[in-house]
N, CA, C and O atoms as CSV, one atom per row, in Angstrom:
chain,resi,resn,atom,element,x,y,z
A,1,MET,N,N,1.293,-1.255,-0.335
A,1,MET,CA,C,0.116,0.282,0.107
A,1,MET,C,C,0.435,0.989,0.017
A,1,MET,O,O,0.658,1.403,1.155
A,2,GLU,N,N,0.814,1.884,-0.877
A,2,GLU,CA,C,1.546,3.726,-1.328
A,2,GLU,C,C,0.705,4.370,-0.404
A,2,GLU,O,O,-0.520,4.457,-0.485
A,3,HIS,N,N,1.381,4.786,0.417
A,3,HIS,CA,C,0.521,6.792,1.090
A,3,HIS,C,C,2.072,7.255,1.449
A,3,HIS,O,O,2.628,7.180,2.545
A,4,ASN,N,N,2.744,7.885,-0.127
A,4,ASN,CA,C,3.910,9.068,0.546
A,4,ASN,C,C,4.466,8.977,1.810
A,4,ASN,O,O,4.166,9.616,2.818
A,5,GLY,N,N,5.350,8.075,1.650
A,5,GLY,CA,C,6.308,7.586,2.733
A,5,GLY,C,C,6.024,7.229,3.747
A,5,GLY,O,O,6.973,6.849,4.434
A,6,ILE,N,N,4.052,7.125,4.636
A,6,ILE,CA,C,4.046,7.621,5.654
A,6,ILE,C,C,4.627,5.782,6.491
A,6,ILE,O,O,4.769,4.733,5.862
A,7,GLU,N,N,4.804,5.962,7.785
A,7,GLU,CA,C,5.480,4.624,8.588
A,7,GLU,C,C,4.236,4.479,9.502
A,7,GLU,O,O,3.818,3.372,9.163
A,8,TYR,N,N,3.767,4.739,10.040
A,8,TYR,CA,C,2.664,4.770,11.111
A,8,TYR,C,C,1.250,5.145,10.113
A,8,TYR,O,O,1.145,6.068,9.305
A,9,CYS,N,N,0.005,3.861,10.557
A,9,CYS,CA,C,-0.802,4.331,9.700
A,9,CYS,C,C,-1.802,5.509,10.517
A,9,CYS,O,O,-2.616,5.983,9.724
A,10,PHE,N,N,-1.919,6.063,11.868
A,10,PHE,CA,C,-2.227,6.787,12.282
A,10,PHE,C,C,-1.895,8.678,11.643
A,10,PHE,O,O,-2.565,9.711,11.685
A,11,GLN,N,N,-0.042,8.193,10.916
A,11,GLN,CA,C,0.177,9.337,10.510
A,11,GLN,C,C,-0.623,9.777,9.118
A,11,GLN,O,O,-0.398,10.850,8.558
A,12,CYS,N,N,-1.217,9.174,8.821
A,12,CYS,CA,C,-2.542,9.604,7.197
A,12,CYS,C,C,-3.804,10.081,7.475
A,12,CYS,O,O,-4.605,9.528,8.229
A,13,ASN,N,N,-3.966,11.002,6.930
A,13,ASN,CA,C,-4.832,11.312,6.823
A,13,ASN,C,C,-6.658,11.441,6.934
A,13,ASN,O,O,-7.539,12.254,7.213
A,14,GLU,N,N,-6.378,9.400,6.310
A,14,GLU,CA,C,-7.684,8.821,6.276
A,14,GLU,C,C,-7.641,8.291,7.450
A,14,GLU,O,O,-8.747,7.780,7.625
A,15,TYR,N,N,-7.041,8.136,8.280
A,15,TYR,CA,C,-6.927,7.248,9.612
A,15,TYR,C,C,-7.741,7.230,10.035
A,15,TYR,O,O,-7.973,8.415,10.273
A,16,PRO,N,N,-8.822,6.446,10.523
A,16,PRO,CA,C,-8.747,4.956,10.825
A,16,PRO,C,C,-9.455,5.129,9.079
A,16,PRO,O,O,-10.443,5.587,8.505
A,17,CYS,N,N,-8.302,4.487,8.823
A,17,CYS,CA,C,-9.735,4.147,6.758
A,17,CYS,C,C,-10.759,2.839,7.496
A,17,CYS,O,O,-11.085,2.329,8.568
A,18,GLU,N,N,-10.989,2.765,5.694
A,18,GLU,CA,C,-12.038,1.402,5.778
A,18,GLU,C,C,-11.665,0.679,6.163
A,18,GLU,O,O,-12.324,0.370,7.156
A,19,LYS,N,N,-10.337,-0.356,5.909
A,19,LYS,CA,C,-9.937,-1.205,5.906
A,19,LYS,C,C,-9.115,-1.631,7.133
A,19,LYS,O,O,-9.266,-2.778,7.555
A,20,TYR,N,N,-8.313,-0.847,7.695
A,20,TYR,CA,C,-8.339,-0.870,9.375
A,20,TYR,C,C,-9.637,-0.828,10.238
A,20,TYR,O,O,-9.869,-1.535,11.219
A,21,GLU,N,N,-10.394,0.074,9.730
A,21,GLU,CA,C,-11.907,0.533,11.116
A,21,GLU,C,C,-11.566,-1.199,11.465
A,21,GLU,O,O,-11.076,-1.502,12.553
A,22,LYS,N,N,-11.863,-2.182,10.490
A,22,LYS,CA,C,-12.828,-3.398,10.846
A,22,LYS,C,C,-11.649,-4.857,11.332
A,22,LYS,O,O,-12.012,-6.033,11.284
A,23,ILE,N,N,-10.442,-4.464,11.712
A,23,ILE,CA,C,-9.369,-4.813,11.556
A,23,ILE,C,C,-9.514,-5.946,12.952
A,23,ILE,O,O,-8.643,-6.815,12.979
A,24,ASP,N,N,-10.271,-5.962,13.774
A,24,ASP,CA,C,-10.487,-6.057,15.210
A,24,ASP,C,C,-11.448,-7.670,15.285
A,24,ASP,O,O,-11.583,-8.599,16.081
A,25,LYS,N,N,-11.981,-7.257,13.867
A,25,LYS,CA,C,-12.956,-8.782,13.847
A,25,LYS,C,C,-12.277,-10.038,13.170
A,25,LYS,O,O,-12.382,-11.227,13.471
A,26,PHE,N,N,-11.775,-9.617,12.477
A,26,PHE,CA,C,-10.720,-10.523,11.535
A,26,PHE,C,C,-9.639,-11.201,12.402
A,26,PHE,O,O,-9.567,-12.430,12.415
A,27,ASP,N,N,-8.963,-10.587,12.983
A,27,ASP,CA,C,-7.592,-10.751,13.399
A,27,ASP,C,C,-7.806,-11.475,15.283
A,27,ASP,O,O,-8.296,-10.878,16.242
A,28,SER,N,N,-7.550,-12.113,15.265
A,28,SER,CA,C,-7.787,-13.051,16.503
A,28,SER,C,C,-6.471,-13.492,17.450
A,28,SER,O,O,-6.457,-14.289,18.388
A,29,PHE,N,N,-5.734,-12.963,17.071
A,29,PHE,CA,C,-4.344,-13.594,17.662
A,29,PHE,C,C,-4.325,-12.631,18.836
A,29,PHE,O,O,-5.013,-11.611,18.808
A,30,ILE,N,N,-3.615,-12.910,19.778
A,30,ILE,CA,C,-3.742,-12.362,21.447
A,30,ILE,C,C,-2.995,-10.890,21.169
A,30,ILE,O,O,-3.364,-9.796,21.596
A,31,SER,N,N,-2.126,-11.112,20.538
A,31,SER,CA,C,-1.081,-10.334,20.708
A,31,SER,C,C,-1.015,-9.231,19.504
A,31,SER,O,O,-0.174,-8.405,19.148
A,32,HIS,N,N,-2.310,-9.620,19.053
A,32,HIS,CA,C,-2.695,-8.372,18.222
A,32,HIS,C,C,-3.637,-7.476,18.983
A,32,HIS,O,O,-3.516,-6.251,19.017
A,33,ARG,N,N,-4.451,-8.064,19.507
A,33,ARG,CA,C,-5.105,-7.495,20.437
A,33,ARG,C,C,-5.281,-5.829,20.747
A,33,ARG,O,O,-6.379,-5.273,20.707
A,34,ASN,N,N,-3.894,-5.072,21.090
A,34,ASN,CA,C,-4.064,-4.377,21.449
A,34,ASN,C,C,-3.380,-3.068,20.545
A,34,ASN,O,O,-2.934,-2.011,20.991
A,35,GLN,N,N,-3.475,-3.598,18.911
A,35,GLN,CA,C,-2.893,-3.069,18.120
A,35,GLN,C,C,-3.815,-1.369,17.219
A,35,GLN,O,O,-3.411,-0.575,16.369
A,36,LYS,N,N,-5.154,-1.497,18.010
A,36,LYS,CA,C,-5.417,-0.056,18.038
A,36,LYS,C,C,-5.161,0.511,18.633
A,36,LYS,O,O,-5.017,1.642,18.168
A,37,SER,N,N,-4.907,0.391,19.901
A,37,SER,CA,C,-5.029,1.546,21.237
A,37,SER,C,C,-3.267,1.675,20.779
A,37,SER,O,O,-2.573,2.686,20.883
A,38,ASP,N,N,-2.984,0.764,20.430
A,38,ASP,CA,C,-1.182,0.967,20.558
A,38,ASP,C,C,-0.717,2.096,19.377
A,38,ASP,O,O,-0.041,3.117,19.506
A,39,LEU,N,N,-1.200,1.641,18.459
A,39,LEU,CA,C,-1.222,3.067,17.147
A,39,LEU,C,C,-1.869,4.319,17.956
A,39,LEU,O,O,-1.284,5.374,17.708
A,40,GLU,N,N,-2.826,4.419,18.765
A,40,GLU,CA,C,-3.046,5.471,18.848
A,40,GLU,C,C,-2.428,6.148,20.524
A,40,GLU,O,O,-2.293,7.332,20.834
A,41,LYS,N,N,-2.181,5.054,21.267
A,41,LYS,CA,C,-1.353,5.521,21.999
A,41,LYS,C,C,0.190,6.511,21.227
A,41,LYS,O,O,0.646,7.503,21.797
A,42,ALA,N,N,0.688,6.039,20.074
A,42,ALA,CA,C,2.047,6.171,19.577
A,42,ALA,C,C,1.632,7.429,19.184
A,42,ALA,O,O,2.501,8.261,19.445
A,43,ARG,N,N,0.168,8.132,18.405
A,43,ARG,CA,C,0.568,9.153,18.169
A,43,ARG,C,C,-0.156,10.167,19.411
A,43,ARG,O,O,-0.213,11.366,19.139
A,44,GLN,N,N,-0.614,9.786,20.534
A,44,GLN,CA,C,-0.669,10.493,21.306
A,44,GLN,C,C,0.883,11.402,22.297
A,44,GLN,O,O,1.075,12.582,22.589
A,45,ILE,N,N,1.954,9.728,22.614
A,45,ILE,CA,C,3.219,10.727,23.266
A,45,ILE,C,C,4.403,10.452,22.355
A,45,ILE,O,O,5.593,10.485,22.670
A,46,GLY,N,N,3.670,10.069,20.720
A,46,GLY,CA,C,4.846,10.413,19.958
A,46,GLY,C,C,5.714,9.132,20.001
A,46,GLY,O,O,6.302,8.567,20.923
A,47,ILE,N,N,5.597,8.897,18.792
A,47,ILE,CA,C,6.529,7.210,17.940
A,47,ILE,C,C,7.783,7.216,19.408
A,47,ILE,O,O,7.678,6.330,20.256
A,48,GLU,N,N,8.830,8.230,19.524
A,48,GLU,CA,C,10.019,7.997,20.322
A,48,GLU,C,C,9.478,7.131,21.801
A,48,GLU,O,O,9.542,5.946,22.128
A,49,ALA,N,N,9.119,7.939,22.243
A,49,ALA,CA,C,8.482,8.086,23.440
A,49,ALA,C,C,7.631,6.549,23.072
A,49,ALA,O,O,7.683,5.675,23.937
A,50,TYR,N,N,7.215,6.397,22.368
A,50,TYR,CA,C,6.272,4.543,22.172
A,50,TYR,C,C,7.103,3.813,21.999
A,50,TYR,O,O,6.821,2.762,22.574
A,51,ASN,N,N,8.453,3.737,21.274
A,51,ASN,CA,C,9.270,2.890,20.928
A,51,ASN,C,C,10.208,2.757,22.280
A,51,ASN,O,O,10.851,1.723,22.466
A,52,ALA,N,N,10.252,3.790,23.157
A,52,ALA,CA,C,11.280,3.703,24.740
A,52,ALA,C,C,9.943,3.065,25.572
A,52,ALA,O,O,10.194,2.339,26.534
A,53,GLU,N,N,8.952,3.249,25.323
A,53,GLU,CA,C,8.183,1.978,26.258
A,53,GLU,C,C,8.208,0.559,26.053
A,53,GLU,O,O,8.017,-0.485,26.678
A,54,GLN,N,N,8.506,0.942,24.979
A,54,GLN,CA,C,8.280,-1.382,23.754
A,54,GLN,C,C,10.108,-1.958,24.587
A,54,GLN,O,O,10.360,-3.005,25.184
A,55,GLU,N,N,11.093,-0.699,24.252
A,55,GLU,CA,C,12.691,-0.671,24.675
A,55,GLU,C,C,12.224,-1.803,25.526
A,55,GLU,O,O,12.300,-3.013,25.313
A,56,GLU,N,N,11.498,-0.853,26.990
A,56,GLU,CA,C,11.498,-1.329,28.699
A,56,GLU,C,C,10.752,-2.060,28.904
A,56,GLU,O,O,10.803,-2.592,30.013
A,57,LYS,N,N,9.591,-2.501,27.883
A,57,LYS,CA,C,8.617,-4.069,27.459
A,57,LYS,C,C,10.084,-5.025,27.869
A,57,LYS,O,O,10.327,-5.852,28.748
A,58,VAL,N,N,10.728,-4.538,26.952
A,58,VAL,CA,C,11.164,-6.010,25.837
A,58,VAL,C,C,12.183,-6.255,27.615
A,58,VAL,O,O,12.291,-7.319,28.224
A,59,GLU,N,N,12.733,-4.971,28.002
A,59,GLU,CA,C,13.626,-5.035,28.779
A,59,GLU,C,C,13.147,-6.206,30.642
A,59,GLU,O,O,13.817,-6.926,31.383
A,60,ILE,N,N,11.657,-5.742,30.611
A,60,ILE,CA,C,10.817,-6.190,31.594
A,60,ILE,C,C,11.008,-7.722,31.227
A,60,ILE,O,O,11.729,-8.401,31.958
A,61,LEU,N,N,10.337,-8.345,30.027
A,61,LEU,CA,C,9.992,-9.937,29.701
A,61,LEU,C,C,11.450,-10.480,29.353
A,61,LEU,O,O,11.485,-11.634,28.927
A,62,GLY,N,N,12.738,-9.753,29.489
A,62,GLY,CA,C,13.824,-10.239,29.697
A,62,GLY,C,C,14.393,-10.500,31.558
A,62,GLY,O,O,14.808,-11.647,31.728
A,63,THR,N,N,14.425,-9.880,32.449
A,63,THR,CA,C,13.853,-9.966,33.499
A,63,THR,C,C,13.444,-10.835,34.176
A,63,THR,O,O,14.057,-11.448,35.050
A,64,LEU,N,N,11.668,-11.050,33.607
A,64,LEU,CA,C,10.916,-12.765,34.430
A,64,LEU,C,C,11.254,-13.319,33.923
A,64,LEU,O,O,11.529,-14.291,34.627
A,65,LEU,N,N,11.832,-13.704,31.849
A,65,LEU,CA,C,12.176,-14.816,31.419
A,65,LEU,C,C,13.545,-15.458,32.202
A,65,LEU,O,O,13.755,-16.671,32.201
A,66,ALA,N,N,14.460,-14.472,32.878
A,66,ALA,CA,C,16.090,-14.658,32.883
A,66,ALA,C,C,15.766,-15.239,34.316
A,66,ALA,O,O,16.194,-16.338,34.666
A,67,GLY,N,N,15.008,-14.463,35.099
A,67,GLY,CA,C,14.745,-14.573,37.171
A,67,GLY,C,C,13.524,-15.269,37.344
A,67,GLY,O,O,13.688,-15.862,38.410
A,68,TYR,N,N,12.166,-15.598,36.831
A,68,TYR,CA,C,10.982,-16.153,36.767
A,68,TYR,C,C,11.037,-17.098,36.118
A,68,TYR,O,O,10.328,-17.950,36.655
A,69,ASN,N,N,11.600,-17.568,35.003
A,69,ASN,CA,C,10.919,-18.258,34.309
A,69,ASN,C,C,11.488,-19.726,34.967
A,69,ASN,O,O,12.713,-19.836,35.028
A,70,ASP,N,N,10.577,-20.963,35.507
A,70,ASP,CA,C,11.192,-22.240,35.727
A,70,ASP,C,C,10.872,-23.421,34.543
A,70,ASP,O,O,10.899,-24.637,34.735
A,71,GLY,N,N,10.546,-22.694,33.211
A,71,GLY,CA,C,10.749,-23.675,32.393
A,71,GLY,C,C,9.327,-23.514,31.710
A,71,GLY,O,O,9.222,-23.969,30.571
A,72,ARG,N,N,8.351,-22.982,32.225
A,72,ARG,CA,C,6.910,-23.703,31.953
A,72,ARG,C,C,6.219,-22.424,32.149
A,72,ARG,O,O,5.065,-22.465,32.575
A,73,LYS,N,N,6.996,-20.833,31.792
A,73,LYS,CA,C,5.849,-20.017,31.660
A,73,LYS,C,C,6.540,-19.077,31.122
A,73,LYS,O,O,6.954,-18.113,31.767
A,74,LYS,N,N,6.775,-19.283,29.660
A,74,LYS,CA,C,7.896,-18.415,28.711
A,74,LYS,C,C,6.262,-17.544,27.909
A,74,LYS,O,O,5.997,-16.348,27.784
A,75,THR,N,N,5.509,-18.733,27.532
A,75,THR,CA,C,4.193,-18.278,26.389
A,75,THR,C,C,3.670,-17.038,27.443
A,75,THR,O,O,3.757,-15.874,27.052
A,76,LEU,N,N,3.248,-17.272,28.486
A,76,LEU,CA,C,2.624,-16.750,29.926
A,76,LEU,C,C,3.473,-14.974,29.348
A,76,LEU,O,O,2.923,-14.041,28.763
A,77,PHE,N,N,4.629,-15.074,29.721
A,77,PHE,CA,C,5.562,-13.972,30.114
A,77,PHE,C,C,5.456,-12.718,28.846
A,77,PHE,O,O,5.708,-11.517,28.950
A,78,CYS,N,N,5.043,-13.410,27.785
A,78,CYS,CA,C,5.388,-12.867,26.646
A,78,CYS,C,C,4.096,-12.481,26.570
A,78,CYS,O,O,3.906,-11.266,26.638
A,79,VAL,N,N,2.967,-13.328,26.424
A,79,VAL,CA,C,1.600,-12.398,26.341
A,79,VAL,C,C,0.814,-11.420,27.210
A,79,VAL,O,O,-0.049,-10.614,26.863
A,80,ALA,N,N,1.584,-11.816,29.076
A,80,ALA,CA,C,1.597,-11.076,29.273
A,80,ALA,C,C,1.819,-9.170,29.716
A,80,ALA,O,O,1.105,-8.315,30.240
A,81,VAL,N,N,3.342,-9.225,29.094
A,81,VAL,CA,C,4.144,-8.198,28.560
A,81,VAL,C,C,3.419,-7.795,26.870
A,81,VAL,O,O,3.053,-6.639,26.658
A,82,ASN,N,N,3.360,-8.255,26.404
A,82,ASN,CA,C,2.469,-7.508,25.219
A,82,ASN,C,C,1.017,-6.682,25.985
A,82,ASN,O,O,0.935,-5.454,26.021
A,83,LEU,N,N,-0.237,-7.767,26.659
A,83,LEU,CA,C,-1.053,-6.955,27.125
A,83,LEU,C,C,-0.839,-5.996,28.036
A,83,LEU,O,O,-1.427,-4.932,27.841
A,84,LEU,N,N,0.022,-6.116,29.217
A,84,LEU,CA,C,-0.505,-5.204,29.713
A,84,LEU,C,C,0.189,-3.534,30.237
A,84,LEU,O,O,1.412,-3.640,30.153
A,85,LYS,N,N,-0.009,-2.801,30.487
A,85,LYS,CA,C,0.515,-1.940,30.803
A,85,LYS,C,C,1.718,-1.507,30.991
A,85,LYS,O,O,2.171,-2.414,31.690
A,86,ILE,N,N,2.751,-0.584,30.827
A,86,ILE,CA,C,3.998,-0.668,31.292
A,86,ILE,C,C,4.100,0.052,32.678
A,86,ILE,O,O,5.213,0.425,33.047
A,87,HIS,N,N,2.881,0.295,33.555
A,87,HIS,CA,C,2.528,0.952,34.910
A,87,HIS,C,C,2.692,-0.311,35.422
A,87,HIS,O,O,3.693,-0.555,36.095
A,88,GLU,N,N,1.401,-1.620,35.087
A,88,GLU,CA,C,1.561,-2.519,35.596
A,88,GLU,C,C,2.252,-3.810,35.619
A,88,GLU,O,O,2.128,-4.777,36.371
A,89,LEU,N,N,2.925,-3.615,34.726
A,89,LEU,CA,C,4.378,-4.418,34.781
A,89,LEU,C,C,5.550,-3.751,36.310
A,89,LEU,O,O,6.175,-4.404,37.145
A,90,ARG,N,N,5.487,-2.989,36.213
A,90,ARG,CA,C,6.454,-2.169,36.908
A,90,ARG,C,C,5.970,-2.047,37.917
A,90,ARG,O,O,6.388,-1.029,38.470
A,91,ALA,N,N,5.156,-2.663,38.573
A,91,ALA,CA,C,4.282,-2.861,39.885
A,91,ALA,C,C,4.606,-4.116,40.132
A,91,ALA,O,O,5.051,-4.375,41.250
A,92,VAL,N,N,4.416,-5.443,38.896
A,92,VAL,CA,C,4.452,-6.360,39.549
A,92,VAL,C,C,6.148,-7.110,39.705
A,92,VAL,O,O,6.656,-8.074,40.277
A,93,LEU,N,N,6.490,-6.212,38.990
A,93,LEU,CA,C,8.142,-6.740,39.208
A,93,LEU,C,C,8.384,-5.435,40.530
A,93,LEU,O,O,7.955,-5.853,41.606
A,94,GLY,N,N,8.854,-4.284,40.601
A,94,GLY,CA,C,9.112,-4.101,41.802
A,94,GLY,C,C,7.902,-4.918,42.822
A,94,GLY,O,O,8.171,-4.490,43.944
A,95,LYS,N,N,7.149,-5.526,42.909
A,95,LYS,CA,C,6.310,-6.171,44.296
A,95,LYS,C,C,7.133,-6.917,44.542
A,95,LYS,O,O,7.702,-6.994,45.631
A,96,ILE,N,N,7.317,-7.517,43.691
A,96,ILE,CA,C,8.404,-8.663,43.812
A,96,ILE,C,C,10.132,-8.602,43.969
A,96,ILE,O,O,10.916,-9.476,44.338
A,97,GLU,N,N,10.320,-7.472,43.614
A,97,GLU,CA,C,11.734,-7.828,43.321
A,97,GLU,C,C,12.409,-7.021,44.640
A,97,GLU,O,O,13.564,-7.052,45.065
A,98,ASN,N,N,11.048,-6.177,45.186
A,98,ASN,CA,C,11.762,-5.418,46.481
A,98,ASN,C,C,11.418,-6.515,47.669
A,98,ASN,O,O,11.315,-6.286,48.874
A,99,ARG,N,N,11.308,-7.442,47.159
A,99,ARG,CA,C,11.485,-8.732,48.772
A,99,ARG,C,C,12.292,-8.784,49.222
A,99,ARG,O,O,13.150,-8.143,48.615
A,100,SER,N,N,12.669,-9.263,50.142
A,100,SER,CA,C,13.843,-9.609,51.322
A,100,SER,C,C,14.487,-11.074,51.043
A,100,SER,O,O,15.684,-11.337,50.923
A,101,ASP,N,N,13.769,-11.649,50.997
A,101,ASP,CA,C,13.536,-13.311,50.758
A,101,ASP,C,C,13.538,-13.854,49.056
A,101,ASP,O,O,13.218,-14.878,48.453
A,102,LEU,N,N,13.838,-13.133,48.876
A,102,LEU,CA,C,14.203,-13.789,47.186
A,102,LEU,C,C,14.819,-14.225,46.463
A,102,LEU,O,O,14.734,-14.822,45.390
A,103,GLU,N,N,15.698,-13.797,47.309
A,103,GLU,CA,C,17.614,-14.605,47.031
A,103,GLU,C,C,17.561,-15.533,47.567
A,103,GLU,O,O,18.625,-16.109,47.342
A,104,ASN,N,N,16.636,-16.430,48.528
A,104,ASN,CA,C,16.821,-17.685,49.119
A,104,ASN,C,C,15.708,-18.029,47.853
A,104,ASN,O,O,16.517,-18.433,47.017
A,105,LEU,N,N,14.899,-18.087,47.447
A,105,LEU,CA,C,13.599,-19.328,46.466
A,105,LEU,C,C,14.455,-19.863,45.468
A,105,LEU,O,O,15.553,-19.647,44.956
A,106,THR,N,N,13.411,-20.722,45.400
A,106,THR,CA,C,13.790,-21.382,44.545
A,106,THR,C,C,13.386,-20.801,42.830
A,106,THR,O,O,12.292,-20.238,42.805
A,107,LEU,N,N,14.019,-20.858,41.621
A,107,LEU,CA,C,13.375,-20.212,40.962
A,107,LEU,C,C,11.794,-20.976,40.543
A,107,LEU,O,O,11.235,-20.603,39.511
A,108,LYS,N,N,11.268,-21.858,41.264
A,108,LYS,CA,C,10.249,-22.521,40.910
A,108,LYS,C,C,9.148,-22.372,41.935
A,108,LYS,O,O,8.152,-23.093,41.875
A,109,GLU,N,N,9.348,-21.175,43.159
A,109,GLU,CA,C,8.990,-20.066,43.989
A,109,GLU,C,C,8.850,-19.464,43.179
A,109,GLU,O,O,7.834,-19.658,42.511
A,110,LYS,N,N,9.727,-18.468,42.811
A,110,LYS,CA,C,9.834,-17.074,42.131
A,110,LYS,C,C,8.825,-17.553,41.136
A,110,LYS,O,O,7.695,-17.076,41.234
A,111,ALA,N,N,8.994,-18.164,40.475
A,111,ALA,CA,C,7.822,-18.276,39.790
A,111,ALA,C,C,5.986,-18.394,39.758
A,111,ALA,O,O,5.041,-18.273,38.979
A,112,LEU,N,N,6.340,-18.761,41.407
A,112,LEU,CA,C,5.039,-19.050,41.821
A,112,LEU,C,C,4.778,-17.817,42.854
A,112,LEU,O,O,3.690,-17.626,43.399
A,113,LEU,N,N,5.998,-16.965,43.053
A,113,LEU,CA,C,5.243,-15.894,43.763
A,113,LEU,C,C,4.915,-14.869,42.824
A,113,LEU,O,O,4.112,-13.991,43.136
A,114,LEU,N,N,5.514,-14.901,41.595
A,114,LEU,CA,C,4.893,-14.062,40.820
A,114,LEU,C,C,4.240,-14.115,40.181
A,114,LEU,O,O,4.054,-13.190,39.391
A,115,LEU,N,N,3.090,-15.924,40.165
A,115,LEU,CA,C,2.134,-15.431,40.020
A,115,LEU,C,C,0.866,-15.114,40.397
A,115,LEU,O,O,-0.192,-14.976,39.783
A,116,GLY,N,N,1.222,-15.021,41.625
A,116,GLY,CA,C,0.306,-14.612,42.799
A,116,GLY,C,C,0.328,-13.596,42.703
A,116,GLY,O,O,-0.632,-13.140,43.325
A,117,CYS,N,N,1.193,-12.437,42.017
A,117,CYS,CA,C,0.886,-11.235,42.173
A,117,CYS,C,C,-0.362,-10.140,41.847
A,117,CYS,O,O,-0.258,-8.964,42.195
């Protein structure tokens, strides 16, 4: 689709166009659930701020996978980071990482603790 070098749909004068308006009705992937709200957020806060937030989400996912994945949580963590808002992810991670007994827990115990947040 050609639109004079536009990188994101929200930059187009026709946004939301007829093709894009009903995209939620035809796309059932969980990871696509926030695509409209994400585009709107990028439009409101600017693409640089939006990309910085996405990079922070990547870091949070890395932390979750490295420190709390007992071998059965990869999909859960990926979906959670995709669907949850950044402040929700920060709150959960902050809540668990501030525990004084975290160093003494096994990986399985950490994973269960995280699920309870």
